[in-house]
C-alpha positions as a printed Julia matrix, in Angstrom:
484×3 Matrix{Float64}:
  26.96  -37.2    -5.28
  24.96  -34.8    -7.37
  24.77  -32.65   -4.49
  28.36  -32.63   -3.75
  29.07  -31.63   -7.41
  26.47  -28.56   -7.0
  28.41  -27.35   -3.86
  31.86  -27.66   -5.98
  30.45  -25.85   -8.59
  29.49  -23.05   -6.09
  33.17  -22.89   -4.67
  34.71  -22.67   -8.17
  32.36  -20.09   -9.04
  32.77  -18.08   -5.58
  36.3   -18.18   -6.61
  36.17  -16.01   -9.79
  35.98  -12.22   -9.41
  33.23  -12.22  -12.55
  30.81  -13.91   -9.84
  29.73  -12.26   -6.54
  26.48  -13.68   -5.69
  23.95  -16.36   -5.59
  22.01  -14.94   -8.57
  25.36  -15.08  -10.38
  26.15  -18.57   -9.32
  22.66  -19.81  -10.61
  22.73  -17.97  -13.98
  26.71  -19.06  -14.96
  25.55  -22.76  -13.54
  22.36  -22.5   -15.79
  23.9   -22.11  -19.34
  26.74  -24.67  -18.79
  24.43  -27.07  -17.62
  22.21  -26.25  -20.46
  25.02  -27.23  -22.64
  25.41  -30.35  -20.95
  21.87  -31.5   -21.2
  21.78  -30.66  -24.92
  24.56  -33.05  -25.13
  23.2   -35.99  -23.08
  19.77  -35.05  -24.86
  21.47  -35.51  -28.58
  23.02  -38.78  -27.41
  19.61  -40.07  -26.28
  18.39  -39.08  -29.6
  21.1   -40.56  -31.66
  20.95  -43.8   -30.19
  17.43  -43.92  -30.51
  17.82  -43.32  -34.23
  20.25  -46.07  -34.58
  17.95  -48.76  -32.71
  15.34  -48.05  -35.15
  18.12  -48.08  -38.38
  16.99  -44.21  -38.88
  19.24  -41.34  -39.02
  19.77  -38.69  -36.81
  21.28  -35.1   -37.54
  22.63  -33.45  -34.43
  21.62  -29.61  -33.93
  25.07  -28.52  -33.26
  28.26  -28.85  -35.29
  30.94  -31.18  -33.83
  33.41  -28.67  -33.3
  30.7   -26.92  -30.85
  29.49  -30.37  -29.23
  30.06  -30.61  -25.43
  32.47  -33.62  -26.44
  34.64  -31.41  -28.61
  35.4   -28.64  -26.94
  34.26  -28.78  -23.01
  35.17  -32.74  -22.24
  36.97  -34.35  -25.15
  37.83  -37.81  -23.64
  40.49  -40.64  -23.73
  39.88  -44.27  -25.19
  39.59  -44.92  -21.48
  36.83  -42.28  -21.05
  39.45  -39.87  -19.2
  39.16  -36.17  -19.9
  42.05  -35.38  -22.31
  43.96  -32.87  -21.08
  46.06  -32.45  -24.25
  42.35  -31.56  -26.17
  40.73  -29.91  -23.58
  40.95  -26.16  -23.91
  41.72  -24.32  -20.63
  42.57  -20.79  -19.5
  42.6   -17.87  -22.14
  42.26  -20.62  -25.16
  39.22  -21.71  -23.16
  37.63  -17.82  -22.61
  38.47  -17.24  -26.24
  36.62  -19.97  -27.68
  33.56  -19.43  -25.45
  33.25  -15.56  -25.67
  34.26  -15.57  -29.48
  32.77  -18.74  -31.01
  30.5   -20.8   -28.89
  28.27  -18.18  -27.6
  27.7   -16.29  -30.9
  27.43  -19.47  -33.01
  24.6   -20.65  -30.21
  22.88  -16.98  -30.69
  22.77  -17.89  -34.53
  19.73  -20.31  -33.88
  17.36  -17.56  -32.97
  17.66  -16.64  -36.56
  17.61  -20.03  -38.46
  15.15  -21.87  -36.33
  12.56  -23.0   -38.04
   9.99  -21.2   -35.35
  10.01  -20.11  -31.63
   8.43  -23.64  -30.26
  11.84  -25.48  -31.41
  14.83  -26.38  -29.44
  17.12  -24.47  -31.82
  14.92  -21.63  -31.47
  15.21  -21.94  -27.16
  19.26  -22.38  -27.68
  19.29  -19.0   -29.61
  17.2   -17.31  -27.22
  19.0   -18.41  -24.13
  22.59  -17.28  -25.49
  21.1   -14.01  -27.0
  19.97  -13.22  -23.18
  23.22  -14.77  -21.44
  26.75  -14.24  -21.7
  29.96  -15.9   -19.81
  30.83  -13.91  -16.62
  33.38  -15.77  -15.3
  36.82  -14.06  -15.98
  39.51  -17.0   -15.38
  39.45  -19.58  -18.1
  40.59  -21.64  -15.35
  37.63  -21.39  -13.22
  35.77  -21.86  -16.19
  37.51  -25.31  -16.93
  37.07  -25.97  -13.3
  33.35  -25.6   -13.67
  32.97  -27.7   -17.04
  34.59  -30.52  -15.79
  32.28  -30.76  -12.61
  29.12  -30.25  -14.82
  30.33  -33.13  -16.87
  30.06  -35.61  -14.0
  26.22  -34.94  -14.14
  23.94  -36.77  -16.29
  20.58  -36.03  -17.6
  20.0   -39.85  -19.44
  17.76  -41.06  -16.78
  14.64  -39.97  -14.97
  16.08  -40.56  -11.9
  19.17  -38.28  -12.9
  16.61  -35.58  -13.72
  14.52  -35.9   -10.73
  17.8   -35.2    -8.24
  18.69  -32.65  -10.74
  15.72  -30.66  -10.81
  15.17  -30.66   -6.79
  18.97  -29.35   -6.62
  18.19  -26.69   -8.83
  15.37  -25.59   -7.08
  17.19  -25.56   -4.12
  19.75  -23.07   -5.87
  16.75  -21.09   -6.86
  15.46  -20.86   -3.21
  18.96  -19.84   -2.14
  18.9   -17.07   -4.84
  15.63  -15.8    -3.35
  17.05  -15.86    0.29
  19.74  -14.03   -0.93
  17.86  -11.12   -1.66
  17.71   -8.37   -3.99
  15.42   -9.14   -6.78
  15.91  -13.34   -6.63
  13.21  -13.12   -4.1
  10.49  -12.49   -7.18
  11.49  -15.98   -8.58
  10.7   -18.41   -5.85
   7.03  -19.09   -4.25
   7.4   -21.86   -2.05
   6.88  -25.53   -3.37
   4.22  -26.5    -0.88
   2.09  -23.49   -1.73
   2.62  -24.26   -5.83
   1.84  -27.93   -4.98
  -1.6   -27.11   -3.27
  -2.6   -24.4    -5.76
  -1.82  -26.61   -8.82
  -4.06  -29.55   -6.6
  -7.01  -27.25   -6.12
  -7.03  -26.21   -9.91
  -6.16  -29.59  -11.19
  -5.17  -29.25  -14.68
  -5.72  -32.11  -17.13
  -4.38  -33.87  -19.99
  -5.25  -31.52  -22.84
  -5.56  -28.65  -21.25
  -3.61  -25.52  -21.91
  -1.62  -24.14  -18.82
  -0.27  -20.43  -18.79
   2.03  -18.19  -16.56
   2.15  -14.6   -17.6
   4.64  -14.0   -14.96
   6.54  -17.37  -15.21
   9.9   -16.2   -13.09
  11.66  -19.83  -12.36
   8.65  -21.77  -13.85
   7.8   -23.07  -10.8
   4.07  -23.26  -11.62
   4.48  -24.81  -15.02
   6.79  -27.33  -13.97
   4.71  -28.84  -10.78
   1.51  -28.43  -13.32
   3.66  -30.86  -15.63
   4.62  -33.25  -12.82
   0.61  -33.17  -11.75
  -0.23  -34.03  -15.16
   1.8   -36.4   -16.41
   1.62  -38.56  -12.91
  -2.5   -38.09  -13.38
  -2.63  -41.42  -15.73
  -1.07  -43.67  -17.74
  -0.4   -41.7   -20.92
  -0.49  -42.97  -24.06
   2.36  -41.83  -26.54
  -0.03  -39.2   -28.31
  -0.98  -37.51  -24.85
   2.95  -37.22  -23.85
   3.48  -35.53  -27.05
   0.44  -32.89  -26.33
   1.95  -32.64  -22.81
   5.51  -31.9   -24.25
   4.59  -29.73  -27.16
   1.54  -27.99  -26.78
   0.31  -27.6   -23.3
   2.43  -25.33  -21.29
   2.99  -21.61  -22.12
   4.77  -18.75  -20.56
   6.33  -15.1   -20.46
   8.7   -13.5   -18.67
  10.0    -9.96  -18.75
  13.47  -10.43  -16.77
  16.68  -11.86  -18.62
  18.06  -14.02  -15.52
  14.42  -15.2   -14.76
  13.94  -16.18  -18.21
  16.92  -18.47  -18.29
  16.37  -20.23  -15.0
  12.41  -20.61  -16.23
  13.63  -22.74  -19.38
  16.51  -24.71  -17.21
  14.0   -25.39  -14.52
  11.38  -26.44  -17.17
  13.98  -28.66  -18.95
  15.28  -30.57  -15.54
  11.72  -31.37  -15.13
  11.28  -32.89  -18.18
   9.85  -30.37  -20.7
  12.01  -30.96  -23.75
  11.55  -27.31  -25.28
   9.59  -24.68  -22.93
   7.27  -22.49  -24.75
   8.46  -19.54  -22.7
   8.75  -16.06  -24.36
  11.14  -13.35  -23.36
   8.81  -10.37  -23.15
   6.97   -8.11  -21.11
   3.1    -9.52  -20.86
   1.51   -6.05  -19.94
   2.97   -4.49  -22.89
   0.11   -6.3   -24.95
  -3.04   -4.54  -25.23
  -6.03   -6.66  -23.88
  -8.48   -5.71  -26.91
  -5.62   -7.52  -28.75
  -6.37  -10.99  -27.07
  -8.4   -13.13  -29.18
 -10.43  -16.75  -28.31
  -7.63  -18.41  -29.96
  -4.96  -16.75  -27.46
  -7.1   -17.81  -24.55
  -6.05  -20.88  -22.02
  -7.92  -23.52  -19.77
  -5.74  -22.78  -16.67
  -3.83  -20.28  -15.36
  -1.28  -20.64  -12.31
   0.75  -17.86  -11.13
   2.52  -15.29   -8.46
   2.9   -12.12  -10.39
   5.12   -9.46   -8.94
   3.63   -7.09   -6.87
   4.67   -3.45   -5.77
   5.91   -2.52   -8.96
   4.76    0.2   -11.27
   4.46    0.22  -14.92
   4.89    3.37  -17.63
   1.96    5.08  -18.49
   1.82    3.61  -21.88
   1.71    0.36  -20.48
  -1.43    1.3   -18.03
  -3.33    2.56  -21.18
  -3.53   -1.45  -22.08
  -6.07   -2.01  -19.41
  -9.49   -1.04  -19.01
  -9.19   -0.48  -15.56
  -6.05    1.7   -15.29
  -3.61    1.31  -12.34
   0.03    1.69  -11.32
   0.12   -1.73   -9.39
   1.87   -4.28  -11.56
  -0.16   -7.19   -9.96
  -3.59   -5.6   -10.65
  -2.48   -5.47  -14.18
  -1.81   -8.96  -14.2
  -5.1    -9.63  -12.77
  -6.86   -7.87  -15.57
  -4.46   -9.76  -18.26
  -5.32  -13.46  -16.42
  -9.15  -12.75  -16.5
  -8.96  -11.63  -20.03
  -6.96  -14.73  -21.03
  -9.12  -17.41  -19.66
 -11.49  -19.32  -21.64
 -15.13  -19.69  -20.8
 -14.66  -22.54  -17.87
 -11.12  -21.77  -17.66
  -9.62  -21.85  -13.96
  -7.21  -19.68  -12.03
  -5.22  -19.57   -9.11
  -3.14  -16.61   -8.56
  -1.15  -15.11   -5.55
  -1.78  -11.24   -4.89
  -1.16   -8.83   -1.84
  -4.13   -8.9     0.82
  -4.62   -5.33    0.52
  -6.27   -6.17   -3.06
  -9.28   -7.53   -0.84
  -9.96   -3.97    0.99
  -8.27   -1.25   -0.81
 -10.69    1.63   -1.31
  -9.31    2.73   -4.72
 -11.38    3.25   -7.55
  -9.28    0.65   -9.43
  -9.14   -2.07   -6.52
 -13.07   -1.52   -6.2
 -13.34   -1.83   -9.91
 -10.92   -4.83  -10.23
 -12.96   -6.35   -7.35
 -16.34   -5.9    -8.91
 -14.96   -7.11  -12.1
 -13.52  -10.23  -10.68
 -16.91  -11.24   -9.18
 -19.21  -10.38  -12.14
 -17.36  -12.37  -14.56
 -15.52  -15.25  -12.52
 -16.77  -17.63   -9.85
 -14.45  -16.6    -6.79
 -14.9   -19.83   -5.15
 -12.01  -19.81   -2.94
  -9.69  -17.5    -1.07
  -6.52  -18.52    1.09
  -5.27  -16.33    3.11
  -1.39  -16.73    3.95
   0.23  -15.61    7.39
   2.94  -13.12    7.33
   6.41  -14.86    6.63
   4.86  -17.19    3.77
   7.28  -15.64    1.18
  10.86  -15.21    2.56
  12.69  -12.17    2.58
   9.41  -10.08    2.66
   6.88   -8.87    5.44
   4.04   -8.66    2.9
   1.03  -10.58    3.73
  -0.71  -12.16    0.7
  -3.62  -14.6    -0.2
  -4.29  -16.77   -3.08
  -7.11  -16.37   -5.02
  -9.12  -19.43   -6.85
 -11.86  -18.62   -9.57
 -13.24  -19.91  -12.66
 -14.43  -17.72  -15.63
 -17.91  -17.72  -16.99
 -20.21  -17.33  -14.5
 -20.83  -14.7   -11.59
 -19.75  -15.62   -7.78
 -22.39  -16.42   -5.62
 -20.31  -17.56   -2.56
 -16.81  -17.28   -1.52
 -15.24  -19.84    0.66
 -12.38  -18.26    3.28
  -9.74  -20.29    4.72
  -7.45  -18.68    7.13
  -4.2   -20.38    7.7
  -3.31  -19.8    11.5
  -0.27  -21.47   12.45
   1.46  -21.81   15.93
   5.04  -20.78   14.71
   6.74  -17.92   12.76
   7.38  -18.14    9.38
  10.71  -17.47    8.41
  14.07  -18.76    6.31
  14.68  -21.51    9.07
  11.23  -22.0     9.33
   9.34  -22.04    5.94
   5.78  -22.87    4.89
   5.49  -26.64    4.65
   3.08  -28.9     3.19
   1.9   -30.16    6.08
   0.85  -26.62    7.01
  -1.36  -26.58    4.14
  -3.17  -30.07    4.68
  -6.16  -28.9     6.54
  -6.63  -26.45    3.9
  -6.64  -28.84    1.13
  -8.98  -31.11    2.66
 -11.5   -28.55    3.81
 -11.6   -26.75    0.06
 -12.81  -30.2    -1.64
 -16.39  -30.08    0.34
 -16.02  -25.93    1.09
 -16.57  -26.69    4.56
 -16.73  -24.73    7.39
 -14.39  -25.06   10.58
 -12.25  -22.76   12.94
 -10.27  -21.2    10.2
 -12.81  -21.72    7.53
 -16.27  -19.9     6.6
 -18.51  -19.0     3.92
 -19.83  -15.77    2.67
 -22.74  -14.96   -0.03
 -22.29  -12.5    -2.27
 -25.43  -10.89   -0.9
 -23.58   -9.85    2.2
 -20.83   -8.05    0.39
 -20.99   -4.53    0.56
 -22.38   -3.52   -2.94
 -20.59   -0.01   -3.01
 -16.82   -0.88   -2.3
 -16.9    -4.64   -3.02
 -14.79   -5.33    0.21
 -13.7    -8.98    0.36
 -11.37   -8.57    3.46
 -11.48  -12.21    5.29
 -13.21  -11.47    8.86
 -13.03  -15.07   10.37
 -16.35  -15.09   12.35
 -15.29  -17.81   14.26
 -12.14  -15.69   15.99
 -13.82  -13.07   18.76
 -12.83   -9.92   17.57
 -11.18   -7.88   20.66
 -10.02   -4.86   19.05
 -11.49   -1.41   19.59
 -13.87   -0.26   16.62
 -13.55    3.47   15.81
 -15.15    5.76   13.06
 -12.22    7.78   11.12
 -13.79   10.8    12.73
 -12.61    9.29   16.06
  -9.4     8.5    15.06
  -8.85   12.18   13.54
 -10.09   13.63   16.49
  -7.56   11.61   19.07
  -4.98   12.79   16.65
  -5.97   16.24   16.61
  -5.61   15.78   20.59
  -2.33   14.34   20.67
  -1.12   17.21   18.56
  -2.37   19.62   20.83
  -0.9    17.8    23.78
   2.36   17.93   22.08
   2.29   21.46   21.16
   1.06   22.74   24.92
   4.3    20.14   26.23
   6.7    22.22   23.88
   5.3    25.16   24.92
   6.09   24.68   28.75
   9.66   23.6    27.63
   9.98   26.62   25.94
   8.45   28.85   28.98
  11.14   26.96   31.26
  14.11   28.44   29.06
């Protein structure tokens, strides 16, 4: 049922001149979906208060509540068409009254961890893009069919929302930055294994896939007491996100997965000087897929002891600094990090090996991230002890990965099994720190179980061949000119 509703919402958005892509669809769905969630959330709290003979004060004033402007009902429970705004009246109310009112919560909220603050922050970053009040009414009516009142409803809605995020990534543009394959996230979380009482952080949160999966993993790890569940809700997960759309999507995704007031900040993580990070700021677990290939301004680079223009390398320095002693990290990064000869790459590899135990490296095949040909690896490390031995796993598949043939959980099954004991296999092996070149700290995953039939040439031999080819080309051009 819910899938049909989501499809109908997309159809309505597709017809509106203000929405032109999957990114627009998910952005506009998100803020309307959030307000329906908020109404169900308040209804749930109100009922619980009545059962306990307590009072409950709703967050929103009555006139701004979902049941007033979005879905006023008749005595029979049907939409009251006489009271429900539509067309220009609906647009005027939403744009001129509702959204400014919701924005104001950012100032009036008690602190940034409250749901009130999240309301203000979301609507400070987002606006209604629908140009037709009739399209907006159609979307609102469809969203009203959805319910957040049971865990089953939330689970189904979260799955559908994940599908929308995935489609957004497949649609291209910058949407792909926000989506990491769910099967890969699950494997990373299982290996890092965050525990109740630990803090979990993602400084490049995107659609919050890692935090959502960590929440699911921790919630299902044992029978939780009321205190433990409250700890999981309020003092476990932290995230930061630079881009407005990703920030909104991340909050909505966490809410749908069951985190009522996600602690995600809309900020550029890399603006923070590493020297300002104190022990109280540090975390137990970091799970992330930071953007790679970007370039930060010079003033941002100066926040880091190893100065580099590569965004992912700055994030990796940030993550190492943010971990407590004994803290664990699973992070996705371009595979070129393992072998790049530039000073920043070499220095960062040395820092990682000196300050952390890099206990596993997963090499992913090309196409693991839909829409990009970039090859990636996952680094698993624990802070506090230097690396003595690295276990590598090379994911070799008998098929090419792509949009219609994505990475799945079965593909990673052997990796998860072997990682537990760091066993050797055709696809896995271990390398002692003593075997690594101490000058360039090259960590390239060279599988000793695969025969290398490629011709090994020195740089001088390659340059000599290029020079010879240039001479042949020059001679050929001269022969053509002689004929003319």
